[in-house]
A tleap script that builds the chain and sets N, CA, C and O, in Angstrom:
source leaprc.protein.ff14SB
mol = sequence {
  NMET SER GLN LYS PRO TRP TYR HIE LYS GLY
  LEU ARG PHE GLN CYS THR GLN CYS GLY ASN
  CYS CYS ARG ASN HIE GLY GLU TYR ALA TYR
  VAL TYR LEU THR GLU GLN ASP LEU ARG ALA
  ILE PRO ARG HIE LEU GLY LEU SER ARG ALA
  GLU PHE ILE GLU ARG HIE CYS THR THR ASP
  GLU GLY TRP VAL VAL LEU ARG MET ASP GLN
  PRO ALA CYS ALA PHE LEU ASP ASP GLU ASN
  ARG CYS ARG ILE TYR PRO VAL ARG PRO LYS
  GLN CYS ALA THR TRP PRO PHE TRP SER GLU
  ASN LEU GLU ARG SER VAL TRP THR GLY PRO
  VAL ARG ASP CYS CYS PRO GLY ILE ASP LYS
  GLY PRO LEU VAL GLU ALA ALA GLU VAL GLU
  ARG ILE ALA ARG GLU THR ASP GLU TYR TYR
  GLY CSER
}
set mol.1.N position { 125.276 153.767 94.845 }
set mol.1.CA position { 125.272 152.081 95.240 }
set mol.1.C position { 124.691 151.909 96.182 }
set mol.1.O position { 125.000 152.666 97.102 }
set mol.2.N position { 123.369 150.677 96.530 }
set mol.2.CA position { 122.746 150.272 97.423 }
set mol.2.C position { 123.551 149.565 98.295 }
set mol.2.O position { 124.608 149.030 97.959 }
set mol.3.N position { 122.979 149.544 99.644 }
set mol.3.CA position { 123.994 149.000 100.750 }
set mol.3.C position { 123.568 147.460 100.509 }
set mol.3.O position { 122.366 147.254 100.344 }
set mol.4.N position { 124.384 146.451 100.479 }
set mol.4.CA position { 123.800 144.974 100.605 }
set mol.4.C position { 123.072 144.574 101.873 }
set mol.4.O position { 123.436 145.053 102.947 }
set mol.5.N position { 122.112 143.761 101.805 }
set mol.5.CA position { 121.227 143.368 102.570 }
set mol.5.C position { 122.303 142.662 103.742 }
set mol.5.O position { 123.405 142.278 103.350 }
set mol.6.N position { 121.943 142.526 105.095 }
set mol.6.CA position { 122.643 141.863 106.197 }
set mol.6.C position { 122.690 140.136 105.716 }
set mol.6.O position { 123.540 139.484 106.322 }
set mol.7.N position { 122.178 139.673 105.091 }
set mol.7.CA position { 122.000 138.536 104.497 }
set mol.7.C position { 122.720 137.979 102.961 }
set mol.7.O position { 122.516 136.922 102.362 }
set mol.8.N position { 123.530 139.015 102.648 }
set mol.8.CA position { 124.081 138.987 101.353 }
set mol.8.C position { 124.699 138.010 100.997 }
set mol.8.O position { 124.712 137.758 99.792 }
set mol.9.N position { 125.479 137.060 102.019 }
set mol.9.CA position { 126.025 135.743 101.691 }
set mol.9.C position { 125.444 134.592 101.547 }
set mol.9.O position { 125.936 133.567 101.075 }
set mol.10.N position { 123.756 134.860 102.201 }
set mol.10.CA position { 122.848 133.776 101.830 }
set mol.10.C position { 122.269 133.528 103.394 }
set mol.10.O position { 122.723 134.172 104.340 }
set mol.11.N position { 121.162 132.467 103.556 }
set mol.11.CA position { 120.781 132.198 104.669 }
set mol.11.C position { 120.810 130.623 104.542 }
set mol.11.O position { 120.772 129.899 103.547 }
set mol.12.N position { 120.888 130.352 105.845 }
set mol.12.CA position { 120.914 128.660 106.043 }
set mol.12.C position { 119.751 128.151 106.380 }
set mol.12.O position { 119.370 128.736 107.394 }
set mol.13.N position { 118.704 127.050 105.909 }
set mol.13.CA position { 117.674 126.764 106.413 }
set mol.13.C position { 117.610 125.669 106.178 }
set mol.13.O position { 117.992 125.515 105.019 }
set mol.14.N position { 117.181 124.247 106.867 }
set mol.14.CA position { 116.716 123.198 106.343 }
set mol.14.C position { 115.561 122.734 107.355 }
set mol.14.O position { 115.680 122.583 108.571 }
set mol.15.N position { 114.351 122.532 106.526 }
set mol.15.CA position { 113.118 121.938 107.480 }
set mol.15.C position { 113.575 120.797 108.206 }
set mol.15.O position { 114.312 119.953 107.695 }
set mol.16.N position { 113.164 120.747 109.370 }
set mol.16.CA position { 113.513 119.504 110.678 }
set mol.16.C position { 112.266 118.912 110.365 }
set mol.16.O position { 112.279 117.692 110.525 }
set mol.17.N position { 111.230 119.369 109.983 }
set mol.17.CA position { 109.805 118.717 110.034 }
set mol.17.C position { 109.382 118.712 111.309 }
set mol.17.O position { 108.695 117.764 111.691 }
set mol.18.N position { 109.644 119.544 112.005 }
set mol.18.CA position { 109.179 119.801 113.530 }
set mol.18.C position { 107.576 119.943 113.363 }
set mol.18.O position { 106.836 119.304 114.110 }
set mol.19.N position { 107.114 120.710 112.468 }
set mol.19.CA position { 105.915 121.231 112.673 }
set mol.19.C position { 105.449 122.435 113.349 }
set mol.19.O position { 104.280 122.809 113.444 }
set mol.20.N position { 106.502 123.003 113.811 }
set mol.20.CA position { 106.347 124.367 114.377 }
set mol.20.C position { 105.743 125.521 113.872 }
set mol.20.O position { 105.023 126.281 114.519 }
set mol.21.N position { 106.134 125.654 112.415 }
set mol.21.CA position { 105.462 126.345 111.621 }
set mol.21.C position { 104.017 126.584 111.208 }
set mol.21.O position { 103.488 127.571 110.696 }
set mol.22.N position { 103.437 125.185 111.642 }
set mol.22.CA position { 102.271 124.904 111.428 }
set mol.22.C position { 101.493 125.009 112.761 }
set mol.22.O position { 100.358 124.533 112.792 }
set mol.23.N position { 102.037 125.621 113.920 }
set mol.23.CA position { 101.297 125.958 115.377 }
set mol.23.C position { 101.242 127.577 115.535 }
set mol.23.O position { 102.067 128.337 115.027 }
set mol.24.N position { 100.461 127.856 116.091 }
set mol.24.CA position { 99.925 129.008 116.423 }
set mol.24.C position { 101.238 129.847 116.984 }
set mol.24.O position { 101.980 129.099 117.621 }
set mol.25.N position { 101.592 130.867 116.927 }
set mol.25.CA position { 102.779 131.726 117.349 }
set mol.25.C position { 102.480 133.332 117.469 }
set mol.25.O position { 103.026 134.196 116.782 }
set mol.26.N position { 101.700 133.504 118.277 }
set mol.26.CA position { 100.908 135.244 118.439 }
set mol.26.C position { 100.869 135.622 117.034 }
set mol.26.O position { 99.935 135.159 116.378 }
set mol.27.N position { 101.722 136.387 116.442 }
set mol.27.CA position { 101.133 136.825 115.133 }
set mol.27.C position { 101.379 135.872 114.168 }
set mol.27.O position { 100.954 136.295 113.094 }
set mol.28.N position { 101.839 134.854 114.069 }
set mol.28.CA position { 102.182 134.084 112.900 }
set mol.28.C position { 100.948 132.929 113.408 }
set mol.28.O position { 101.191 131.929 114.084 }
set mol.29.N position { 99.747 133.292 112.963 }
set mol.29.CA position { 98.712 132.169 113.288 }
set mol.29.C position { 97.760 132.471 112.293 }
set mol.29.O position { 96.562 132.216 112.410 }
set mol.30.N position { 98.315 133.050 111.249 }
set mol.30.CA position { 97.136 133.084 109.688 }
set mol.30.C position { 97.876 132.576 108.714 }
set mol.30.O position { 99.062 132.870 108.568 }
set mol.31.N position { 97.161 131.675 107.878 }
set mol.31.CA position { 97.494 131.158 106.772 }
set mol.31.C position { 96.474 131.991 105.440 }
set mol.31.O position { 95.286 131.676 105.372 }
set mol.32.N position { 96.789 132.564 104.893 }
set mol.32.CA position { 95.876 133.410 103.958 }
set mol.32.C position { 95.803 132.480 102.660 }
set mol.32.O position { 96.697 131.843 102.103 }
set mol.33.N position { 94.655 132.591 102.410 }
set mol.33.CA position { 94.518 131.712 101.151 }
set mol.33.C position { 94.050 132.412 99.816 }
set mol.33.O position { 93.034 133.104 99.763 }
set mol.34.N position { 94.659 132.235 99.029 }
set mol.34.CA position { 94.187 132.672 97.309 }
set mol.34.C position { 92.910 131.707 96.554 }
set mol.34.O position { 92.409 130.636 96.895 }
set mol.35.N position { 92.640 132.651 95.337 }
set mol.35.CA position { 91.757 131.635 94.609 }
set mol.35.C position { 92.311 130.313 94.540 }
set mol.35.O position { 91.720 129.314 94.950 }
set mol.36.N position { 93.393 130.317 94.046 }
set mol.36.CA position { 94.127 129.133 93.460 }
set mol.36.C position { 93.975 127.949 94.690 }
set mol.36.O position { 93.615 126.809 94.395 }
set mol.37.N position { 94.214 128.251 95.766 }
set mol.37.CA position { 94.287 127.728 97.207 }
set mol.37.C position { 93.029 127.060 97.275 }
set mol.37.O position { 92.922 125.858 97.518 }
set mol.38.N position { 91.846 128.020 97.010 }
set mol.38.CA position { 90.532 127.615 97.627 }
set mol.38.C position { 89.908 126.804 96.173 }
set mol.38.O position { 88.698 126.591 96.092 }
set mol.39.N position { 90.584 126.506 95.377 }
set mol.39.CA position { 90.364 125.504 94.237 }
set mol.39.C position { 90.968 124.193 94.470 }
set mol.39.O position { 90.428 123.088 94.447 }
set mol.40.N position { 92.091 124.487 94.682 }
set mol.40.CA position { 93.107 123.362 94.845 }
set mol.40.C position { 92.962 122.460 96.161 }
set mol.40.O position { 93.018 121.236 96.049 }
set mol.41.N position { 92.747 123.156 97.590 }
set mol.41.CA position { 92.855 122.175 98.554 }
set mol.41.C position { 91.376 121.655 98.688 }
set mol.41.O position { 91.278 120.456 98.951 }
set mol.42.N position { 90.213 122.369 98.547 }
set mol.42.CA position { 88.895 121.279 98.563 }
set mol.42.C position { 88.998 120.250 97.475 }
set mol.42.O position { 88.508 119.165 97.791 }
set mol.43.N position { 89.396 120.306 96.550 }
set mol.43.CA position { 89.568 119.202 95.469 }
set mol.43.C position { 90.300 117.915 96.070 }
set mol.43.O position { 89.817 116.783 96.062 }
set mol.44.N position { 91.467 118.252 96.561 }
set mol.44.CA position { 92.495 117.360 97.367 }
set mol.44.C position { 91.503 116.806 98.254 }
set mol.44.O position { 91.366 115.585 98.168 }
set mol.45.N position { 90.795 117.403 99.068 }
set mol.45.CA position { 90.148 116.809 100.286 }
set mol.45.C position { 88.611 116.363 99.682 }
set mol.45.O position { 87.802 115.953 100.515 }
set mol.46.N position { 88.261 116.423 98.484 }
set mol.46.CA position { 87.030 115.940 98.010 }
set mol.46.C position { 86.017 116.793 98.839 }
set mol.46.O position { 85.348 116.185 99.674 }
set mol.47.N position { 85.849 118.022 98.709 }
set mol.47.CA position { 85.011 118.992 99.504 }
set mol.47.C position { 84.795 119.831 98.313 }
set mol.47.O position { 85.597 120.055 97.407 }
set mol.48.N position { 83.487 120.295 98.464 }
set mol.48.CA position { 83.136 121.501 97.799 }
set mol.48.C position { 84.036 122.747 98.271 }
set mol.48.O position { 84.831 122.660 99.207 }
set mol.49.N position { 83.833 123.869 97.551 }
set mol.49.CA position { 84.600 124.900 98.077 }
set mol.49.C position { 83.854 125.610 99.327 }
set mol.49.O position { 84.496 126.183 100.206 }
set mol.50.N position { 82.579 125.530 99.329 }
set mol.50.CA position { 81.631 125.891 100.310 }
set mol.50.C position { 81.649 125.067 101.545 }
set mol.50.O position { 81.364 125.561 102.635 }
set mol.51.N position { 81.971 123.840 101.397 }
set mol.51.CA position { 82.167 122.809 102.673 }
set mol.51.C position { 83.785 122.961 103.118 }
set mol.51.O position { 84.064 122.839 104.310 }
set mol.52.N position { 84.473 123.137 102.476 }
set mol.52.CA position { 85.620 123.369 102.888 }
set mol.52.C position { 85.911 124.893 103.671 }
set mol.52.O position { 86.533 124.910 104.733 }
set mol.53.N position { 85.486 125.946 103.144 }
set mol.53.CA position { 85.418 127.306 103.700 }
set mol.53.C position { 84.682 126.935 105.226 }
set mol.53.O position { 85.205 127.235 106.299 }
set mol.54.N position { 83.497 126.292 105.102 }
set mol.54.CA position { 82.412 126.483 106.485 }
set mol.54.C position { 83.495 125.452 107.128 }
set mol.54.O position { 83.690 125.758 108.304 }
set mol.55.N position { 84.082 124.584 106.813 }
set mol.55.CA position { 84.443 123.565 107.824 }
set mol.55.C position { 86.041 124.202 108.387 }
set mol.55.O position { 86.220 124.263 109.603 }
set mol.56.N position { 86.851 124.535 107.692 }
set mol.56.CA position { 88.257 125.369 107.610 }
set mol.56.C position { 88.696 126.454 107.697 }
set mol.56.O position { 89.850 126.787 107.967 }
set mol.57.N position { 87.608 127.223 107.425 }
set mol.57.CA position { 88.412 128.760 107.155 }
set mol.57.C position { 87.629 129.866 108.141 }
set mol.57.O position { 86.767 129.650 108.992 }
set mol.58.N position { 88.032 130.700 107.864 }
set mol.58.CA position { 87.333 132.141 108.441 }
set mol.58.C position { 87.992 133.258 107.630 }
set mol.58.O position { 88.865 133.012 106.798 }
set mol.59.N position { 87.481 134.688 107.935 }
set mol.59.CA position { 87.925 135.558 107.006 }
set mol.59.C position { 88.903 136.660 108.103 }
set mol.59.O position { 88.711 136.704 109.318 }
set mol.60.N position { 89.846 137.409 107.447 }
set mol.60.CA position { 90.454 138.122 108.250 }
set mol.60.C position { 90.821 139.393 107.141 }
set mol.60.O position { 91.660 139.270 106.249 }
set mol.61.N position { 90.090 140.516 107.365 }
set mol.61.CA position { 90.391 141.802 106.721 }
set mol.61.C position { 90.071 141.459 104.916 }
set mol.61.O position { 90.633 141.904 103.915 }
set mol.62.N position { 89.166 140.686 105.042 }
set mol.62.CA position { 89.030 140.575 103.559 }
set mol.62.C position { 89.478 139.313 102.587 }
set mol.62.O position { 89.035 139.047 101.470 }
set mol.63.N position { 90.685 138.484 103.495 }
set mol.63.CA position { 91.116 137.402 103.112 }
set mol.63.C position { 90.360 136.191 103.666 }
set mol.63.O position { 89.839 136.263 104.779 }
set mol.64.N position { 90.284 135.069 102.916 }
set mol.64.CA position { 90.222 134.048 103.467 }
set mol.64.C position { 91.430 133.199 103.764 }
set mol.64.O position { 92.333 132.911 102.979 }
set mol.65.N position { 91.254 132.715 105.484 }
set mol.65.CA position { 92.231 132.390 106.078 }
set mol.65.C position { 92.038 130.997 106.697 }
set mol.65.O position { 90.887 130.775 107.072 }
set mol.66.N position { 92.869 130.089 106.865 }
set mol.66.CA position { 92.673 128.648 107.463 }
set mol.66.C position { 92.229 129.223 109.126 }
set mol.66.O position { 92.743 130.210 109.653 }
set mol.67.N position { 91.219 128.388 109.731 }
set mol.67.CA position { 91.083 128.398 110.856 }
set mol.67.C position { 92.019 127.862 111.749 }
set mol.67.O position { 92.369 126.683 111.803 }
set mol.68.N position { 92.527 129.081 112.665 }
set mol.68.CA position { 93.717 128.156 113.408 }
set mol.68.C position { 93.425 128.360 114.955 }
set mol.68.O position { 94.220 128.811 115.780 }
set mol.69.N position { 91.869 127.853 115.227 }
set mol.69.CA position { 91.574 128.126 116.493 }
set mol.69.C position { 91.801 127.015 117.708 }
set mol.69.O position { 91.319 126.917 118.836 }
set mol.70.N position { 92.839 126.158 116.894 }
set mol.70.CA position { 93.392 125.091 117.636 }
set mol.70.C position { 94.981 125.438 118.124 }
set mol.70.O position { 95.365 126.432 117.507 }
set mol.71.N position { 95.745 125.055 118.802 }
set mol.71.CA position { 97.013 125.212 118.993 }
set mol.71.C position { 97.914 124.932 117.531 }
set mol.71.O position { 99.048 125.402 117.431 }
set mol.72.N position { 97.366 124.213 116.541 }
set mol.72.CA position { 98.158 123.851 115.299 }
set mol.72.C position { 97.042 124.017 114.232 }
set mol.72.O position { 95.841 124.082 114.492 }
set mol.73.N position { 97.583 124.076 113.034 }
set mol.73.CA position { 96.816 123.900 111.691 }
set mol.73.C position { 96.106 122.401 112.040 }
set mol.73.O position { 96.580 121.487 112.716 }
set mol.74.N position { 94.730 122.475 111.301 }
set mol.74.CA position { 93.848 121.461 111.268 }
set mol.74.C position { 94.454 120.286 110.311 }
set mol.74.O position { 94.028 119.137 110.419 }
set mol.75.N position { 95.402 120.607 109.429 }
set mol.75.CA position { 95.940 119.689 108.562 }
set mol.75.C position { 97.293 119.190 109.080 }
set mol.75.O position { 97.845 118.297 108.438 }
set mol.76.N position { 97.818 119.629 110.064 }
set mol.76.CA position { 99.168 118.864 110.578 }
set mol.76.C position { 98.837 117.403 111.662 }
set mol.76.O position { 98.531 117.506 112.850 }
set mol.77.N position { 98.959 116.355 111.059 }
set mol.77.CA position { 98.613 115.174 111.630 }
set mol.77.C position { 99.692 115.074 113.154 }
set mol.77.O position { 100.400 115.943 113.663 }
set mol.78.N position { 99.489 113.930 113.478 }
set mol.78.CA position { 100.033 113.731 114.683 }
set mol.78.C position { 101.496 113.182 114.727 }
set mol.78.O position { 102.072 112.812 115.750 }
set mol.79.N position { 101.986 113.187 113.512 }
set mol.79.CA position { 103.180 112.826 113.470 }
set mol.79.C position { 103.992 114.229 112.498 }
set mol.79.O position { 104.912 114.030 111.705 }
set mol.80.N position { 103.514 115.328 112.738 }
set mol.80.CA position { 103.663 116.791 112.018 }
set mol.80.C position { 104.018 116.567 110.429 }
set mol.80.O position { 104.945 116.996 109.742 }
set mol.81.N position { 103.089 115.862 110.179 }
set mol.81.CA position { 103.023 115.821 108.226 }
set mol.81.C position { 101.949 116.615 108.032 }
set mol.81.O position { 101.017 116.659 108.835 }
set mol.82.N position { 101.999 117.276 106.990 }
set mol.82.CA position { 100.693 118.208 106.448 }
set mol.82.C position { 99.996 117.065 105.650 }
set mol.82.O position { 100.571 116.354 104.826 }
set mol.83.N position { 98.712 116.983 105.994 }
set mol.83.CA position { 97.696 116.412 105.058 }
set mol.83.C position { 97.200 116.903 103.972 }
set mol.83.O position { 96.330 116.265 103.380 }
set mol.84.N position { 97.614 118.039 103.525 }
set mol.84.CA position { 97.461 118.911 102.162 }
set mol.84.C position { 98.633 119.224 101.679 }
set mol.84.O position { 98.806 120.242 101.009 }
set mol.85.N position { 99.602 118.354 101.975 }
set mol.85.CA position { 101.231 119.046 101.633 }
set mol.85.C position { 101.418 119.390 100.056 }
set mol.85.O position { 102.009 120.389 99.646 }
set mol.86.N position { 100.801 118.369 99.221 }
set mol.86.CA position { 100.668 118.701 97.815 }
set mol.86.C position { 100.208 119.989 97.304 }
set mol.86.O position { 100.665 120.605 96.341 }
set mol.87.N position { 99.181 120.337 98.125 }
set mol.87.CA position { 98.357 121.352 97.552 }
set mol.87.C position { 98.649 122.774 98.478 }
set mol.87.O position { 98.170 123.868 98.179 }
set mol.88.N position { 99.505 122.534 99.623 }
set mol.88.CA position { 99.667 123.613 100.854 }
set mol.88.C position { 99.797 124.924 100.194 }
set mol.88.O position { 100.485 125.028 99.179 }
set mol.89.N position { 99.189 125.917 100.699 }
set mol.89.CA position { 99.225 127.216 100.521 }
set mol.89.C position { 100.556 127.693 100.283 }
set mol.89.O position { 101.479 127.164 100.901 }
set mol.90.N position { 100.824 128.796 99.319 }
set mol.90.CA position { 102.248 129.391 99.013 }
set mol.90.C position { 103.064 129.765 100.065 }
set mol.90.O position { 104.287 129.624 100.073 }
set mol.91.N position { 102.144 130.420 101.290 }
set mol.91.CA position { 102.684 130.847 102.496 }
set mol.91.C position { 103.455 129.804 103.169 }
set mol.91.O position { 104.423 130.113 103.864 }
set mol.92.N position { 103.043 128.431 102.990 }
set mol.92.CA position { 103.328 127.557 103.806 }
set mol.92.C position { 104.457 127.092 103.094 }
set mol.92.O position { 105.298 126.600 103.845 }
set mol.93.N position { 104.805 127.080 101.700 }
set mol.93.CA position { 105.662 126.239 100.830 }
set mol.93.C position { 106.879 127.274 101.134 }
set mol.93.O position { 108.063 126.961 101.262 }
set mol.94.N position { 106.386 128.423 101.211 }
set mol.94.CA position { 107.743 129.542 101.017 }
set mol.94.C position { 108.379 129.946 102.363 }
set mol.94.O position { 109.275 130.788 102.312 }
set mol.95.N position { 107.973 129.379 103.712 }
set mol.95.CA position { 108.312 129.541 104.692 }
set mol.95.C position { 109.863 129.246 104.844 }
set mol.95.O position { 110.207 128.262 104.188 }
set mol.96.N position { 110.806 129.820 105.501 }
set mol.96.CA position { 110.784 131.153 106.162 }
set mol.96.C position { 110.863 132.291 105.439 }
set mol.96.O position { 110.456 133.351 105.914 }
set mol.97.N position { 111.363 132.217 104.278 }
set mol.97.CA position { 111.699 133.466 103.224 }
set mol.97.C position { 110.539 134.180 102.895 }
set mol.97.O position { 109.981 134.020 101.809 }
set mol.98.N position { 110.101 135.020 103.823 }
set mol.98.CA position { 109.021 135.857 103.427 }
set mol.98.C position { 109.608 137.060 103.723 }
set mol.98.O position { 110.440 137.126 104.628 }
set mol.99.N position { 109.204 138.266 102.919 }
set mol.99.CA position { 109.965 139.494 103.385 }
set mol.99.C position { 109.740 139.889 104.676 }
set mol.99.O position { 110.587 140.508 105.320 }
set mol.100.N position { 108.750 139.605 105.071 }
set mol.100.CA position { 108.458 140.539 106.850 }
set mol.100.C position { 109.893 139.585 107.653 }
set mol.100.O position { 110.523 140.051 108.602 }
set mol.101.N position { 110.124 138.512 107.161 }
set mol.101.CA position { 111.052 137.681 107.839 }
set mol.101.C position { 112.476 138.018 107.518 }
set mol.101.O position { 113.366 137.379 108.077 }
set mol.102.N position { 112.788 139.032 106.606 }
set mol.102.CA position { 114.185 139.126 106.177 }
set mol.102.C position { 114.636 140.269 106.838 }
set mol.102.O position { 115.631 140.799 106.343 }
set mol.103.N position { 114.061 140.876 108.019 }
set mol.103.CA position { 114.826 141.754 108.720 }
set mol.103.C position { 115.395 140.987 109.785 }
set mol.103.O position { 114.851 139.995 110.270 }
set mol.104.N position { 116.636 141.518 110.188 }
set mol.104.CA position { 117.306 140.563 111.007 }
set mol.104.C position { 117.053 140.277 112.373 }
set mol.104.O position { 117.399 139.254 112.964 }
set mol.105.N position { 116.304 141.437 112.935 }
set mol.105.CA position { 115.710 141.406 114.027 }
set mol.105.C position { 114.667 140.303 114.278 }
set mol.105.O position { 114.438 139.760 115.359 }
set mol.106.N position { 114.019 140.045 112.987 }
set mol.106.CA position { 112.805 139.108 112.994 }
set mol.106.C position { 113.384 137.752 112.626 }
set mol.106.O position { 113.000 136.750 113.229 }
set mol.107.N position { 114.246 137.687 111.710 }
set mol.107.CA position { 115.106 136.186 111.147 }
set mol.107.C position { 115.987 135.820 112.835 }
set mol.107.O position { 115.737 134.768 113.424 }
set mol.108.N position { 116.749 136.606 113.275 }
set mol.108.CA position { 117.403 136.098 114.570 }
set mol.108.C position { 116.234 135.974 115.825 }
set mol.108.O position { 116.501 135.132 116.682 }
set mol.109.N position { 115.369 136.499 115.941 }
set mol.109.CA position { 114.372 136.328 117.006 }
set mol.109.C position { 113.109 135.652 116.959 }
set mol.109.O position { 113.080 134.541 117.487 }
set mol.110.N position { 112.063 136.092 116.437 }
set mol.110.CA position { 111.009 135.285 116.490 }
set mol.110.C position { 110.944 134.120 115.500 }
set mol.110.O position { 110.188 133.174 115.723 }
set mol.111.N position { 111.677 134.164 114.472 }
set mol.111.CA position { 111.635 133.194 113.372 }
set mol.111.C position { 112.527 132.169 113.785 }
set mol.111.O position { 112.129 131.005 113.745 }
set mol.112.N position { 113.800 132.462 114.219 }
set mol.112.CA position { 114.549 131.421 114.952 }
set mol.112.C position { 114.138 130.815 116.130 }
set mol.112.O position { 114.375 129.650 116.450 }
set mol.113.N position { 113.435 131.745 116.850 }
set mol.113.CA position { 112.909 131.002 118.220 }
set mol.113.C position { 111.606 129.921 117.759 }
set mol.113.O position { 111.120 129.129 118.566 }
set mol.114.N position { 111.258 130.011 116.685 }
set mol.114.CA position { 109.928 129.353 116.298 }
set mol.114.C position { 110.480 128.166 115.517 }
set mol.114.O position { 109.801 127.139 115.538 }
set mol.115.N position { 111.843 128.170 114.696 }
set mol.115.CA position { 111.997 127.233 113.577 }
set mol.115.C position { 113.347 126.818 113.853 }
set mol.115.O position { 114.267 127.593 113.593 }
set mol.116.N position { 113.588 125.600 114.387 }
set mol.116.CA position { 115.056 124.904 114.902 }
set mol.116.C position { 115.789 124.545 113.239 }
set mol.116.O position { 116.813 123.869 113.148 }
set mol.117.N position { 115.175 125.037 112.190 }
set mol.117.CA position { 115.792 124.640 110.939 }
set mol.117.C position { 116.891 126.114 110.396 }
set mol.117.O position { 117.730 126.246 109.506 }
set mol.118.N position { 116.360 126.988 111.418 }
set mol.118.CA position { 117.229 128.321 110.885 }
set mol.118.C position { 118.654 128.080 111.117 }
set mol.118.O position { 119.087 127.287 111.953 }
set mol.119.N position { 119.358 128.802 110.338 }
set mol.119.CA position { 121.123 128.397 110.443 }
set mol.119.C position { 121.546 126.928 110.295 }
set mol.119.O position { 122.650 126.609 110.736 }
set mol.120.N position { 120.784 126.030 109.728 }
set mol.120.CA position { 121.031 124.714 109.598 }
set mol.120.C position { 120.776 124.297 108.268 }
set mol.120.O position { 120.043 124.997 107.569 }
set mol.121.N position { 121.319 123.168 107.780 }
set mol.121.CA position { 121.426 123.160 105.925 }
set mol.121.C position { 121.992 123.584 105.136 }
set mol.121.O position { 123.084 124.040 105.473 }
set mol.122.N position { 121.701 123.662 104.030 }
set mol.122.CA position { 122.346 124.101 103.028 }
set mol.122.C position { 122.187 125.564 102.936 }
set mol.122.O position { 121.108 125.983 103.356 }
set mol.123.N position { 123.135 126.552 102.418 }
set mol.123.CA position { 123.306 127.664 102.174 }
set mol.123.C position { 122.327 128.051 101.210 }
set mol.123.O position { 122.415 127.352 100.200 }
set mol.124.N position { 121.442 128.896 101.156 }
set mol.124.CA position { 120.403 129.537 100.283 }
set mol.124.C position { 120.977 130.796 99.618 }
set mol.124.O position { 120.747 131.741 100.373 }
set mol.125.N position { 121.602 131.184 98.560 }
set mol.125.CA position { 122.218 132.261 98.006 }
set mol.125.C position { 121.118 133.565 98.397 }
set mol.125.O position { 119.921 133.375 98.179 }
set mol.126.N position { 121.422 134.442 98.783 }
set mol.126.CA position { 120.632 135.851 98.554 }
set mol.126.C position { 119.711 136.246 97.695 }
set mol.126.O position { 118.681 136.883 97.918 }
set mol.127.N position { 120.190 135.780 96.564 }
set mol.127.CA position { 119.100 136.303 95.042 }
set mol.127.C position { 118.226 135.246 95.239 }
set mol.127.O position { 117.140 135.563 94.754 }
set mol.128.N position { 118.188 133.948 95.809 }
set mol.128.CA position { 117.192 132.863 95.836 }
set mol.128.C position { 116.253 133.325 96.888 }
set mol.128.O position { 115.066 133.463 96.594 }
set mol.129.N position { 116.686 133.581 98.112 }
set mol.129.CA position { 115.751 134.253 99.181 }
set mol.129.C position { 115.090 135.304 98.939 }
set mol.129.O position { 113.956 135.379 99.410 }
set mol.130.N position { 115.639 136.439 98.110 }
set mol.130.CA position { 114.832 137.413 97.462 }
set mol.130.C position { 113.900 137.113 96.629 }
set mol.130.O position { 112.835 137.731 96.634 }
set mol.131.N position { 114.171 136.047 95.721 }
set mol.131.CA position { 113.207 135.891 94.801 }
set mol.131.C position { 112.221 134.904 95.331 }
set mol.131.O position { 111.298 134.870 94.518 }
set mol.132.N position { 112.011 134.159 96.230 }
set mol.132.CA position { 111.177 133.470 96.987 }
set mol.132.C position { 110.330 134.651 97.541 }
set mol.132.O position { 109.155 134.850 97.232 }
set mol.133.N position { 110.998 135.340 98.317 }
set mol.133.CA position { 110.115 136.603 99.183 }
set mol.133.C position { 109.297 137.247 97.841 }
set mol.133.O position { 108.072 137.152 97.781 }
set mol.134.N position { 109.936 137.787 96.967 }
set mol.134.CA position { 109.176 138.532 95.890 }
set mol.134.C position { 108.325 137.862 95.266 }
set mol.134.O position { 107.525 138.577 94.663 }
set mol.135.N position { 108.136 136.600 95.141 }
set mol.135.CA position { 107.373 135.760 94.245 }
set mol.135.C position { 106.038 135.596 95.185 }
set mol.135.O position { 104.876 135.715 94.795 }
set mol.136.N position { 106.447 135.318 96.420 }
set mol.136.CA position { 105.403 135.293 97.467 }
set mol.136.C position { 104.509 136.711 97.553 }
set mol.136.O position { 103.282 136.696 97.660 }
set mol.137.N position { 105.152 137.699 97.503 }
set mol.137.CA position { 104.532 138.980 97.877 }
set mol.137.C position { 103.351 139.166 96.687 }
set mol.137.O position { 102.180 139.437 96.950 }
set mol.138.N position { 103.921 138.956 95.235 }
set mol.138.CA position { 103.244 138.927 94.297 }
set mol.138.C position { 102.156 138.152 94.275 }
set mol.138.O position { 101.030 138.591 94.044 }
set mol.139.N position { 102.434 136.906 94.523 }
set mol.139.CA position { 101.341 136.126 95.061 }
set mol.139.C position { 100.212 136.336 95.536 }
set mol.139.O position { 99.140 135.990 95.040 }
set mol.140.N position { 100.425 137.038 96.735 }
set mol.140.CA position { 99.528 137.583 97.439 }
set mol.140.C position { 98.974 139.146 97.429 }
set mol.140.O position { 98.236 139.771 98.190 }
set mol.141.N position { 99.693 139.489 96.179 }
set mol.141.CA position { 99.353 141.306 95.834 }
set mol.141.C position { 99.761 142.066 96.736 }
set mol.141.O position { 99.206 143.123 97.037 }
set mol.142.N position { 101.131 141.454 97.453 }
set mol.142.CA position { 101.492 142.614 98.282 }
set mol.142.C position { 102.414 143.760 97.389 }
set mol.142.O position { 102.802 144.796 97.929 }
savepdb mol mol.pdb
quit
């Protein structure tokens, strides 16, 4: 029988709309884009794919990523709102329930340090947390 994960009773998370997850935090400075993102985001912005990539992206180990050469994502407005929210990348939509964040030391360390919504709000069942993490991994081909 396998051991239950440390979060087997679920995790609490409530987005506070602080925008912290849209700011650079050391290793948390990359938003990876898939082909779906590279169709949807430029369309939403009224740009061609080439224009979008030239203005807003760079590459990292074969991935197209949003350029984060500012302290925050270029799509975070002055009121901490995402200007591409309806078509935001999967990585953004599934924060903080990423596989790498589900290690206790990561969740209670850098994730909690970055995000005031950790341990707040409704309880998200462990099965749902794992579904989101697994779906995100599959989406990015992990």
